[in-house]
C-alpha positions in Angstrom: -117.5 -4.0 -2.7 -119.7 -1.0 -1.9 -121.1 0.4 1.3 -124.8 0.4 2.0 -125.5 4.1 2.7 -128.2 3.3 5.3 -126.6 0.6 7.5 -123.0 1.0 6.4 -122.7 -2.7 5.6 -120.1 -3.8 3.0 -121.8 -5.6 0.2 -121.0 -6.9 -3.3 -122.9 -4.7 -5.8 -123.6 -7.8 -7.9 -125.5 -9.3 -5.0 -127.2 -6.2 -3.7 -130.9 -6.6 -2.7 -131.6 -3.3 -4.4 -130.2 -0.1 -5.9 -131.3 3.5 -6.3 -130.1 6.4 -8.4 -129.8 9.8 -6.7 -128.2 12.9 -8.2 -126.4 10.8 -10.8 -124.9 8.3 -8.4 -126.0 4.7 -7.9 -126.4 3.5 -4.3 -126.6 -0.2 -3.4 -128.4 -1.8 -0.5 -128.0 -5.0 1.5 -131.8 -5.4 2.0 -135.1 -4.0 0.7 -135.7 -2.2 4.0 -132.5 -0.2 3.6 -133.5 0.8 0.0 -137.0 1.9 1.3 -135.4 4.1 4.0 -133.0 5.6 1.5 -135.8 6.3 -1.1 -137.9 8.0 1.6 -135.2 10.5 2.5 -132.1 10.2 0.1 -130.5 13.5 1.1 -130.1 12.1 4.7 -127.9 9.3 3.5 -126.3 10.5 0.3 -122.8 11.9 0.6 -121.5 14.5 -1.9 
């Protein structure tokens, strides 16, 4: 299980609606809208 960085929902990375790479780390999303928000401003959501 992974946590969507936008909405903090716990999701199975195999069933994620989307994923993005940022600074060498992969982030997974519960819905396309969360991926869109992350992609628009990744530094707001990325930790470390």
